[in-house]
C-alpha positions as CSV (number, residue, x, y, z in Angstrom):
1,M,3.8,-11.1,16.9
2,A,3.9,-9.4,20.3
3,S,1.2,-7.0,21.1
4,N,2.1,-3.4,22.0
5,T,-1.3,-2.4,23.3
6,T,-1.3,-0.2,26.4
7,S,-3.6,2.0,28.2
8,R,-3.7,5.6,27.0
9,V,-0.6,7.6,27.7
10,E,-0.9,10.8,29.6
11,F,1.5,13.8,29.8
12,P,-0.2,16.0,32.4
13,S,2.5,18.6,33.0
14,S,2.3,21.3,30.3
15,D,5.9,22.4,31.3
16,T,7.5,19.1,30.3
17,R,4.9,17.7,27.9
18,T,6.8,18.5,24.7
19,D,10.1,16.9,25.9
20,E,8.3,13.9,27.4
21,M,6.2,13.3,24.4
22,H,9.2,13.5,22.0
23,S,11.2,11.1,24.2
24,T,8.3,8.6,24.3
25,I,7.8,8.8,20.6
26,E,11.5,8.3,20.0
27,Q,11.4,5.2,22.2
28,W,8.3,3.8,20.3
29,A,10.0,4.5,17.0
30,E,13.0,2.5,18.0
31,E,10.7,-0.4,19.1
32,L,8.9,-0.2,15.8
33,V,12.2,-0.5,13.9
34,D,13.1,-3.6,15.9
35,T,9.6,-5.1,15.4
36,V,9.7,-4.5,11.6
37,E,13.0,-6.3,11.4
38,A,11.5,-9.2,13.3
39,A,8.5,-9.2,11.1
40,K,10.6,-9.5,8.0
41,A,12.2,-12.7,9.4
42,S,9.0,-14.3,10.5
43,E,7.6,-17.4,8.8
44,Q,4.3,-15.7,8.2
45,F,5.9,-12.8,6.3
46,Q,8.2,-15.1,4.3
47,A,5.3,-17.3,3.2
48,W,3.4,-14.2,2.1
49,L,6.4,-12.8,0.3
50,D,6.9,-16.1,-1.6
51,V,3.3,-16.0,-2.9
52,Q,3.5,-12.3,-3.9
53,S,6.7,-13.0,-5.9
54,R,4.7,-15.3,-8.1
55,F,2.3,-12.6,-9.3
56,H,3.2,-10.4,-12.2
57,D,3.7,-6.6,-11.8
58,Y,1.3,-5.5,-14.5
59,S,1.9,-2.4,-16.6
60,Y,-0.2,0.7,-16.2
61,R,-2.2,-0.2,-19.4
62,N,-3.0,-3.7,-18.1
63,T,-3.9,-2.4,-14.7
64,L,-6.5,-0.1,-16.4
65,L,-7.8,-3.0,-18.4
66,I,-8.2,-5.2,-15.3
67,A,-9.9,-2.4,-13.4
68,R,-12.4,-1.7,-16.2
69,Q,-13.3,-5.4,-16.6
70,C,-13.2,-6.4,-12.9
71,P,-13.2,-3.3,-10.6
72,G,-12.8,-5.4,-7.5
73,A,-9.8,-7.4,-8.7
74,T,-7.0,-7.9,-6.2
75,K,-4.8,-10.7,-7.6
76,V,-4.9,-12.0,-11.1
77,A,-3.2,-14.9,-12.9
78,G,-3.7,-17.2,-15.8
79,Y,-5.9,-20.3,-15.8
80,R,-2.9,-22.7,-15.6
81,T,-1.0,-20.5,-13.2
82,W,-3.9,-20.7,-10.6
83,Q,-3.8,-24.5,-10.9
84,D,-0.1,-25.1,-11.0
85,E,1.3,-22.4,-8.7
86,F,-1.5,-21.9,-6.2
87,N,-3.6,-25.1,-6.2
88,R,-6.7,-23.1,-7.1
89,Q,-9.3,-23.7,-9.8
90,V,-11.2,-21.1,-11.9
91,Q,-14.9,-21.5,-11.2
92,D,-17.2,-22.7,-13.9
93,G,-18.8,-20.0,-16.0
94,E,-16.4,-17.2,-15.0
95,Q,-15.6,-14.6,-17.6
96,A,-11.9,-14.0,-18.4
97,I,-10.2,-10.7,-17.9
98,W,-8.3,-9.8,-21.1
99,I,-5.0,-8.1,-20.9
100,W,-2.0,-7.6,-23.3
101,A,1.0,-10.0,-23.1
102,P,4.2,-9.5,-25.0
103,I,5.3,-11.8,-27.8
104,I,9.0,-12.5,-27.2
105,A,11.2,-13.2,-30.2
106,K,14.6,-12.3,-31.7
107,Q,14.7,-8.6,-32.3
108,C,16.7,-6.4,-34.7
109,P,19.0,-4.1,-32.7
110,E,18.2,-1.3,-35.2
111,C,14.4,-1.4,-35.9
112,G,13.2,-3.7,-33.1
113,N,11.4,-6.1,-35.5
114,S,11.5,-9.9,-35.5
115,P,13.5,-11.5,-38.3
116,N,10.3,-12.3,-40.3
117,Y,9.0,-8.7,-40.2
118,H,12.5,-7.2,-40.5
119,A,12.9,-8.7,-44.0
120,D,9.9,-6.7,-45.2
121,T,11.1,-3.4,-43.8
122,D,13.5,-0.7,-45.1
123,C,15.9,-1.4,-42.2
124,E,19.4,-2.0,-43.5
125,Y,20.9,-3.4,-40.4
126,D,23.3,-6.3,-41.2
127,E,26.1,-6.2,-38.7
128,T,25.1,-9.5,-37.0
129,P,22.9,-12.3,-38.3
130,P,19.3,-12.7,-36.9
131,E,20.3,-15.9,-34.9
132,E,22.6,-13.7,-32.8
133,W,20.0,-11.0,-32.0
134,S,18.8,-10.6,-28.4
135,E,15.3,-11.5,-27.6
136,G,12.7,-8.9,-26.7
137,P,9.0,-7.9,-27.1
138,V,8.2,-7.6,-30.7
139,A,4.4,-7.4,-30.4
140,F,1.5,-7.9,-28.0
141,K,-1.4,-10.3,-28.0
142,P,-4.5,-10.6,-25.8
143,V,-4.4,-13.2,-23.1
144,P,-7.0,-14.3,-20.5
145,V,-6.4,-13.9,-16.7
146,F,-8.7,-14.4,-13.7
147,D,-9.0,-12.7,-10.4
148,I,-8.7,-14.7,-7.2
149,S,-12.4,-14.1,-6.5
150,Q,-13.1,-16.2,-9.6
151,T,-11.3,-19.2,-8.1
152,D,-11.7,-21.8,-5.4
153,G,-9.0,-23.8,-3.6
154,E,-6.2,-23.4,-1.1
155,P,-6.2,-20.0,0.6
156,L,-3.3,-17.7,0.1
157,P,-1.3,-16.4,3.1
158,E,-2.5,-13.0,4.2
159,L,-0.9,-10.4,6.4
160,D,-3.0,-9.1,9.3
161,T,-1.9,-5.5,9.5
162,D,-5.0,-4.2,11.2
163,A,-5.0,-2.2,14.4
164,R,-6.8,-3.8,17.3
165,G,-8.5,-2.5,20.5
166,D,-11.5,-0.6,21.7
167,A,-11.9,2.5,19.5
168,T,-15.6,3.1,20.3
169,D,-15.0,6.5,21.8
170,L,-11.7,7.2,20.0
171,F,-13.0,7.0,16.4
172,P,-15.6,9.8,16.7
173,A,-12.9,12.1,18.1
174,V,-10.4,11.2,15.4
175,F,-13.0,11.7,12.7
176,A,-14.0,15.1,14.2
177,A,-10.4,16.2,14.2
178,A,-10.5,16.4,10.4
179,E,-11.9,19.9,10.6
180,T,-9.1,21.1,13.0
181,L,-6.6,19.6,10.5
182,S,-8.3,21.3,7.6
183,V,-9.1,18.0,6.0
184,Q,-12.4,16.6,4.6
185,A,-12.9,13.0,5.7
186,E,-15.6,10.5,4.7
187,V,-16.2,6.9,5.7
188,I,-17.5,4.9,2.7
189,N,-19.7,1.8,3.1
190,A,-17.8,-1.4,2.1
191,D,-20.4,-2.2,-0.6
192,E,-19.8,1.2,-2.3
193,W,-16.0,1.1,-2.0
194,A,-14.4,1.6,-5.4
195,H,-10.6,1.6,-4.6
196,G,-9.7,-2.1,-4.7
197,T,-7.6,-3.4,-1.9
198,A,-6.8,0.0,-0.4
199,N,-8.5,0.8,2.9
200,G,-8.1,4.5,2.5
201,I,-7.2,7.2,0.0
202,C,-6.0,10.8,0.2
203,Q,-6.4,13.3,-2.6
204,T,-4.7,16.5,-1.9
205,T,-6.1,19.7,-3.4
206,A,-4.3,22.2,-5.6
207,P,-1.8,24.4,-3.7
208,D,-3.6,27.6,-4.6
209,T,-7.0,26.5,-3.1
210,T,-8.2,27.1,0.4
211,Q,-9.9,24.6,2.7
212,P,-9.7,21.7,2.8
213,I,-6.1,20.7,2.1
214,A,-7.1,17.2,1.2
215,E,-10.1,14.9,0.7
216,I,-9.9,11.6,2.5
217,Q,-12.0,8.5,2.1
218,V,-11.7,5.4,4.3
219,K,-13.4,2.0,3.9
220,D,-15.9,1.2,6.7
221,R,-15.3,-2.1,8.4
222,E,-16.4,-3.9,11.6
223,N,-13.0,-3.3,13.1
224,T,-13.3,0.3,14.3
225,A,-9.7,0.4,15.5
226,A,-8.5,-0.5,12.1
227,V,-10.7,2.2,10.5
228,T,-9.4,4.7,13.0
229,A,-5.7,3.8,12.3
230,V,-6.3,4.1,8.5
231,L,-7.8,7.5,9.0
232,I,-4.8,8.7,11.0
233,H,-2.5,7.3,8.3
234,E,-4.4,9.3,5.6
235,Y,-4.3,12.4,7.8
236,T,-0.5,12.2,7.7
237,H,-0.5,12.0,3.9
238,A,-2.7,15.1,3.8
239,L,-0.4,17.0,6.2
240,L,3.0,16.0,4.8
241,H,2.8,14.6,1.3
242,S,1.0,16.9,-1.1
243,G,2.5,16.7,-4.6
244,V,4.9,13.8,-4.0
245,T,5.2,11.8,-7.2
246,D,8.8,10.5,-7.1
247,K,8.5,6.8,-6.3
248,P,11.4,6.4,-3.8
249,E,10.3,9.4,-1.9
250,R,6.6,8.4,-2.0
251,E,7.6,5.0,-0.5
252,K,9.5,6.7,2.3
253,R,6.5,8.9,3.0
254,E,4.4,5.7,3.2
255,V,6.7,4.7,6.0
256,E,6.2,8.1,7.7
257,A,2.4,7.8,7.4
258,E,2.3,4.3,9.0
259,A,4.8,5.3,11.7
260,V,2.6,8.3,12.6
261,A,-0.5,6.0,12.7
262,Y,1.5,3.6,15.0
263,V,2.5,6.4,17.4
264,V,-1.0,8.0,17.6
265,G,-2.8,4.7,17.8
266,R,-0.4,3.5,20.5
267,Y,-0.8,6.8,22.4
268,Y,-4.6,6.1,22.6
269,G,-4.0,2.5,23.7
270,L,-4.6,0.6,20.5
271,D,-2.7,-2.5,19.6
272,M,-0.6,-1.3,16.6
273,S,1.7,-4.4,16.2
274,G,0.3,-4.9,12.7
275,S,2.1,-1.8,11.6
276,A,5.3,-3.8,11.6
277,L,3.9,-6.2,8.9
278,Y,2.5,-3.3,7.0
279,L,5.9,-1.6,6.8
280,A,7.8,-4.9,6.1
281,A,5.5,-5.5,3.2
282,W,6.5,-2.2,1.5
283,Q,10.1,-3.5,1.1
284,C,11.0,0.0,0.1
285,D,13.7,1.0,2.5
286,E,15.5,0.0,5.7
287,P,13.3,0.5,8.8
288,D,15.9,3.1,9.9
289,T,14.0,5.5,7.7
290,I,11.6,5.8,10.6
291,L,14.4,7.1,12.8
292,E,15.9,9.3,10.0
293,R,12.5,11.1,9.8
294,L,11.7,11.1,13.4
295,D,11.3,14.8,13.7
296,R,8.6,14.8,10.9
297,I,6.9,11.8,12.4
298,S,7.0,13.2,16.0
299,K,5.7,16.6,15.0
300,T,2.9,15.2,12.8
301,A,1.8,12.7,15.5
302,S,1.8,15.5,18.1
303,D,-0.4,17.7,15.8
304,I,-2.9,14.9,15.2
305,I,-3.0,14.1,18.9
306,D,-3.6,17.7,19.8
307,A,-6.4,17.9,17.2
308,V,-8.0,14.7,18.6
309,D,-7.7,15.8,22.2
310,Q,-9.6,19.0,21.4
311,Q,-12.6,16.9,20.6
């Protein structure tokens, strides 16, 4: 994927700064849309997508069970699935993670029981014979799964969505901008990180509270540019997305947050080309969402840049 790293952009004239900045951000947003489209068609992304499609989307209940038994789990599958689908082998001595799996059988349209249990109930449904009933989950049973960290074998394709570049001086300024933005920020050591595969989290405070408007944590890594970009991403969530629970809207706001990180990172000369793969991986909406929400993206990026420049 082509790099979009540049030297830091400057808008020295205060008289034209707002218009020049908006025009530049609009141009970058259009470039990002094109790059996301290209990323979706790339062999790297398609290989990653193919692998992701073979993992189950676990229920909330099973997600909690996995987190309690293996807090660092990222990708889980059954013993045979690891062997047959991914050419990986569960390591000797590994403890299984137990989750609930549905038992699928013919199901009474009225009471939902299988034919055997239906005969022992008070249900009087008799419009169609059991052999014509549709199949569905009639009960659940515990089954063992294993996390990828418990296996050895062929590596799975990964997406490199990290920002690149020299953020030695930029990161302290971005971190210090938290106070100006009324946000509490914290960098957590990787050994103490308790949020799985996420590189950052944002927890907004109740609307009736005062400062800060949100508490942000980002995972510390050797790549300071990547940590800086994640911090900017979470700042955007804090400034724009308090109280958003509707899934379609939440996904669109994820696009906003990454688009803002892209703009701010690019403004300061970071290579933000990985943002295209990040946005492609969300598969939530057409990339044109970026352009539809350009005003929100532009204003938030400007606010964060102003806060960083004050440092």
